[in-house]
C-alpha positions in Angstrom: 34.9 -5.0 46.6 32.8 -5.3 43.4 34.6 -4.9 40.1 32.3 -2.0 39.2 31.1 1.2 40.8 28.0 0.9 43.0 26.1 3.3 45.2 23.7 2.1 47.9 20.9 4.3 49.0 18.8 2.6 51.7 15.4 4.2 52.3 12.3 3.3 54.2 10.4 2.1 51.2 7.8 -0.6 51.8 9.8 -3.5 50.6 10.5 -2.0 47.2 13.9 -1.9 45.6 15.1 0.0 42.5 18.3 -0.7 40.7 19.7 1.4 37.9 22.8 0.9 35.8 24.2 3.7 33.8 26.5 2.6 30.9 28.5 5.4 29.5 27.9 6.4 25.9 24.5 6.2 24.4 23.3 7.4 21.0 26.2 9.9 20.8 28.4 6.9 20.2 26.4 5.5 17.3 28.9 4.7 14.5 28.8 6.6 11.2 26.0 5.2 9.1 24.4 3.4 12.1 22.3 6.1 13.8 20.0 4.2 16.1 22.3 1.3 16.8 22.5 1.9 20.5 18.7 2.4 20.8 18.2 -0.9 19.0 20.9 -2.6 21.1 19.3 -1.3 24.4 15.8 -2.6 23.4 17.3 -6.0 22.8 19.1 -6.4 26.1 15.9 -7.4 27.9 14.9 -9.8 25.1 17.1 -12.7 26.1 20.4 -12.8 27.9 22.7 -15.3 29.7 20.7 -18.5 30.5 17.3 -17.0 29.6 15.7 -16.7 26.2 13.1 -13.9 25.6 10.2 -15.9 26.9 12.0 -17.3 29.9 13.2 -13.8 30.8 9.7 -12.3 30.5 8.2 -15.1 32.6 10.9 -14.5 35.3 10.4 -10.8 35.5 6.6 -10.7 35.2 6.3 -13.7 37.5 7.9 -11.5 40.2 5.6 -8.5 39.4 8.8 -6.6 38.6 9.7 -4.1 35.9 12.8 -4.4 33.7 13.9 -2.2 30.8 16.8 -0.5 29.1 16.5 3.1 27.7 18.9 5.0 25.4 19.9 8.5 26.2 22.4 10.7 24.3 25.1 10.1 27.0 24.4 6.6 28.1 22.3 3.5 28.3 20.1 3.1 31.4 19.1 -0.3 32.7 16.2 -0.1 35.2 14.9 -2.8 37.5 12.2 -2.3 40.1 11.0 -5.2 42.2 10.2 -6.4 45.7 13.2 -6.7 48.0 12.5 -10.4 48.4 13.1 -10.9 44.7 16.3 -8.9 44.5 18.7 -11.9 44.6 16.7 -13.6 41.8 16.5 -10.6 39.5 19.8 -8.7 40.0 21.8 -11.3 38.1 19.6 -10.6 35.1 21.1 -7.1 34.9 24.5 -8.6 34.9 23.6 -11.0 32.0 22.1 -8.1 30.0 25.5 -6.5 29.9 27.7 -9.6 29.9 25.8 -11.9 27.5 22.9 -10.4 25.5 21.5 -12.8 22.9 20.7 -10.5 20.0 18.6 -13.1 18.1 17.7 -12.2 14.5 13.9 -12.5 15.0 14.1 -10.1 18.0 16.3 -7.7 16.1 13.7 -7.5 13.3 10.9 -7.0 15.8 12.7 -4.2 17.6 13.7 -2.6 14.2 10.0 -2.5 13.3 9.1 -0.8 16.6 11.8 1.8 16.2 10.7 2.6 12.7 7.1 3.0 13.9 8.3 5.4 16.7 10.2 7.5 14.2 7.1 7.7 12.0 5.0 8.9 15.0 7.7 11.6 15.6 7.2 12.9 12.1 3.6 13.7 13.0 4.7 15.8 15.9 5.4 19.5 15.0 7.5 20.1 18.1 9.7 17.2 17.3 10.2 18.3 13.7 11.1 21.8 15.0 13.5 20.4 17.5 15.1 18.1 15.0 15.7 21.1 12.7 17.2 23.0 15.6 19.4 20.0 16.7 20.8 19.6 13.1 21.9 23.3 13.0 23.3 23.2 16.5 25.2 20.0 16.5 25.5 19.1 12.8 26.9 15.6 12.3 28.3 15.5 15.8 27.3 13.1 18.6 24.3 15.1 19.6 23.1 15.7 16.1 20.5 13.0 15.9 17.6 11.6 18.0 18.5 8.6 20.1 16.0 6.6 18.1 18.2 7.1 15.0 17.3 7.7 11.4 15.2 5.5 9.2 17.7 4.7 6.5 20.4 3.6 9.0 18.0 1.5 11.1 16.8 -0.4 8.1 20.3 -1.7 7.4 21.2 -2.6 10.9 21.7 -6.3 11.7 23.6 -8.5 14.2 26.8 -7.7 12.2 26.7 -4.1 13.4 25.2 -4.8 16.9 27.5 -7.6 18.1 30.6 -5.5 18.4 28.7 -2.8 20.3 27.3 -5.5 22.7 30.7 -7.0 23.3 32.1 -3.6 24.2 29.4 -2.8 26.8 31.2 -4.4 29.7 34.4 -2.5 28.9 32.6 0.8 29.3 32.3 2.8 32.4 29.5 1.1 34.4 27.8 2.7 37.4 25.1 0.9 39.5 22.8 2.5 42.1 20.4 0.7 44.3 17.8 2.5 46.3 15.0 1.5 48.6 14.9 -1.7 50.7 17.4 -4.4 49.8 19.0 -7.5 51.4 21.9 -7.1 53.8 25.3 -7.7 52.2 24.1 -6.9 48.7 27.5 -5.8 47.6 29.0 -9.2 48.4 26.1 -10.9 46.7 26.8 -8.9 43.5 30.4 -9.8 43.7 29.5 -13.5 43.8 26.9 -13.4 41.0 28.5 -15.0 37.9 27.6 -12.4 35.3 29.0 -9.4 37.3 32.5 -11.0 37.2 32.7 -10.1 33.5 32.2 -6.4 34.3 35.3 -4.1 34.4 35.7 -1.0 36.6 36.3 2.0 34.4 35.5 4.5 37.1 39.0 6.0 37.3 39.8 5.8 33.6 41.1 9.2 32.6 39.9 8.6 29.1 36.3 9.2 30.4 36.9 12.9 30.3 35.5 14.2 27.0 37.1 16.9 25.0 34.7 19.8 24.1 35.7 19.3 20.4 34.2 15.8 20.6 30.7 17.3 20.2 31.5 19.3 17.1 29.5 22.4 18.1 30.3 25.2 15.7 30.8 28.7 16.9 27.6 30.7 16.8 26.7 32.3 13.5 24.3 35.2 12.9 20.8 34.5 11.5 20.7 30.7 12.0 17.3 29.5 10.8 15.8 26.1 10.4 12.5 26.0 8.5 10.5 22.8 8.7 7.3 23.0 6.5 4.4 20.9 7.8 0.7 21.5 7.0 -0.6 21.8 10.5 -2.9 24.3 12.2 -0.2 25.2 14.7 3.2 27.0 14.6 6.0 25.7 16.8 8.8 28.1 17.5 12.1 27.1 19.2 14.8 29.6 20.0 18.0 28.7 21.8 21.6 27.5 21.7 23.9 24.8 22.9 25.5 25.7 26.1 27.6 23.8 28.7 27.8 20.4 30.4 26.1 19.4 33.6 28.6 20.2 36.4 30.1 23.2 34.7 30.6 26.2 37.0 27.9 28.1 35.2 25.4 25.3 35.1 23.5 26.1 38.3 23.0 29.7 37.2 21.5 28.5 33.9 19.2 26.2 35.8 18.0 29.1 37.9 17.4 31.0 34.7 15.4 28.0 33.3 13.2 28.1 36.4 12.7 31.9 36.1 11.8 31.7 32.5 9.8 28.5 32.1 8.8 26.8 35.3 5.1 27.1 36.3 2.5 29.7 35.8 4.6 32.4 37.5 7.3 32.0 34.9 8.2 34.8 32.4 7.1 32.8 29.4 3.7 31.9 30.8 3.0 35.4 32.0 4.1 37.1 28.8 2.9 34.7 26.1 -0.2 33.3 27.8 -1.6 35.6 30.5 -0.6 39.1 29.1 -0.8 38.5 25.4 -2.8 35.3 25.0 -0.8 34.2 21.9 0.4 30.7 22.8 -1.2 27.6 24.3 2.0 25.9 25.2 5.3 27.5 26.4 8.4 26.3 28.2 12.1 26.0 28.5 14.0 22.8 27.5 17.4 22.5 29.3 18.2 18.8 29.8 21.1 17.3 31.7 23.9 16.5 29.3 27.6 15.5 29.7 28.3 17.8 26.7 27.0 21.1 25.6 23.3 21.0 26.6 20.5 22.8 24.7 18.9 25.8 26.3 15.7 26.4 24.5 12.6 28.6 24.7 9.7 27.1 22.9 6.1 28.1 22.2 3.2 26.6 20.2 0.7 29.1 18.7 -1.7 29.7 15.8 -0.8 31.2 12.5 -2.4 34.6 13.2 -0.5 35.0 16.5 2.9 33.5 15.3 4.6 36.8 14.6 3.8 38.3 18.0 4.8 35.1 19.7 8.2 35.2 17.8 8.7 38.8 18.8 8.0 38.1 22.5 10.4 35.1 22.5 13.1 37.2 21.1 12.5 40.0 23.6 12.6 37.5 26.5 15.8 35.9 25.2 17.5 39.2 24.8 16.3 40.5 28.2 18.1 37.9 30.3 21.5 39.2 29.4 20.6 42.9 29.3 18.5 43.4 32.5 18.7 42.2 36.0 15.9 40.1 37.4 14.3 41.4 40.6 15.2 40.0 44.0 11.7 38.7 44.3 12.0 36.8 41.0 15.4 35.5 42.0 14.1 34.2 45.3 11.2 32.6 43.5 13.6 30.9 41.0 15.6 29.5 43.8 12.5 28.1 45.5 11.5 26.5 42.2 15.0 25.0 41.9 14.7 23.5 45.4 11.3 22.2 44.6 12.4 20.5 41.4 15.2 18.7 43.2 12.8 17.5 45.9 10.1 16.4 43.3 12.7 14.5 41.3 13.9 12.5 44.3 10.6 11.3 45.6 10.7 7.6 44.5 13.3 4.9 44.8 13.6 4.8 41.0 14.3 8.5 40.7 16.9 8.4 43.5 18.7 5.5 42.0 18.7 6.9 38.5 20.1 10.2 39.6 22.9 8.6 41.6 23.9 6.3 38.7 23.8 9.3 36.3 25.9 11.5 38.5 28.6 8.9 38.8 28.4 8.2 35.1 29.2 11.8 34.5 32.0 11.7 37.1 30.1 14.0 39.5 30.0 13.1 43.2 26.9 11.7 45.0 26.2 15.0 46.9 26.2 17.2 43.8 22.6 18.1 44.3 22.9 18.8 48.0 25.9 21.0 47.3 23.9 22.8 44.6 21.3 23.8 47.1 24.0 25.5 49.2 25.6 27.2 46.1 22.4 28.8 45.0 22.1 30.9 48.2 25.1 33.0 47.1 24.0 33.5 43.5 22.9 37.1 42.7 20.9 38.7 39.9 24.2 40.0 38.6 25.6 36.5 38.4 22.7 35.3 36.3 23.1 38.3 33.9 26.8 37.6 33.5 26.2 33.9 32.8 23.4 34.7 30.4 25.6 37.1 28.5 28.4 34.6 28.4 26.5 31.4 27.6 23.3 32.4 25.7 24.8 33.7 22.5 24.0 33.2 18.9 20.5 31.6 19.3 19.2 29.4 16.6 15.6 29.7 15.5 13.6 26.7 14.3 10.1 26.9 13.0 7.6 24.3 12.1 4.2 24.9 10.4 2.7 25.8 7.0 5.3 26.7 4.5 4.0 30.2 3.6 3.7 31.2 7.3 7.1 30.1 8.5 8.7 31.7 5.4 7.1 35.1 6.4 8.3 34.6 10.0 11.8 33.9 8.7 11.8 37.1 6.7 10.7 39.1 9.7 13.4 37.4 11.8 16.1 38.4 9.3 14.9 42.0 9.2 14.7 42.1 13.0 18.2 40.6 13.4 19.8 43.1 11.0 18.2 46.0 12.8 19.6 44.9 16.1 
């Protein structure tokens, strides 16, 4: 048996294999004063490891027509390999070396630092990102979810091999979950067991310390009138209204995901019909409710013009309040369930999607059939259940605004008056 957890998912793909490795703890584990350390480390894993320098590794991967990368998420690092099945035995050891022996050369560190700083600069030009950053800071403070996985400029500038080497050495001691989907050689588990770099990996699958305390995320209790104003001289106003909720796998999570489908999925959603079709006040609307191991954001967002910002804000608030005060119709509930089923199907079309989901589920200590079980569970969920979960979980919403200073200040004043009257 391999020293680490592995899920095999054979499918009838045309000779294509996708391998994903989820390494627990991503940007949430950035040390104090080193926000962006895991993002920088992840970007370096494919720039030389084990017997390969950065050029040799690029030649090997590109010579096989394969793709190899490592991405940083809040809850983990995700190594992704996609290749032809005939190249699997040549390329899978590279994943092992990325964890067991990353090089972290100084020239590559400086190169990746420059790319991270450029990406952060681009984010500052995005009004939605500025609004979300403001919301995130109020929601999570200095806790693990309180910053973007990319990090912050001042911290990144001071990162060096001194800070990264301890994080790199600790990777193989974290909870590691691999999933392989598609077409792959027979006896792949035995091959992995015999590949030299994988012998350094340790199995943390049953380590009870993997269970995170809720206090770890430092989410304060909801307060009234939480506002984040992010002045930016743009022609659009971005409005974000929402709160931190619950982890993926929580008993109420499926109900919240049905609410997300009802409110923000497609042209039949409440947000689209109210803000775009009926009132014509916004050109972009949606719900942001990502998968998180901790308290996930549940956000309504809209982008609008200055002259329509006040009505957009009023509509967002009305929609937010309605989900815990009124029952959705049976027709809307059935439509939300259909959308939920469709999203699961859409997100499991490719070998990469299937492998990533399996690695992520195991990384969060959820079983492989979690999504299948969810399809069964939604059948018994009623409109009353959704209302109860909304009343319980969607409390104390935080409003974050981005746009011209004078406009968002006026919106903030109206928001304060509206909140006091309610």
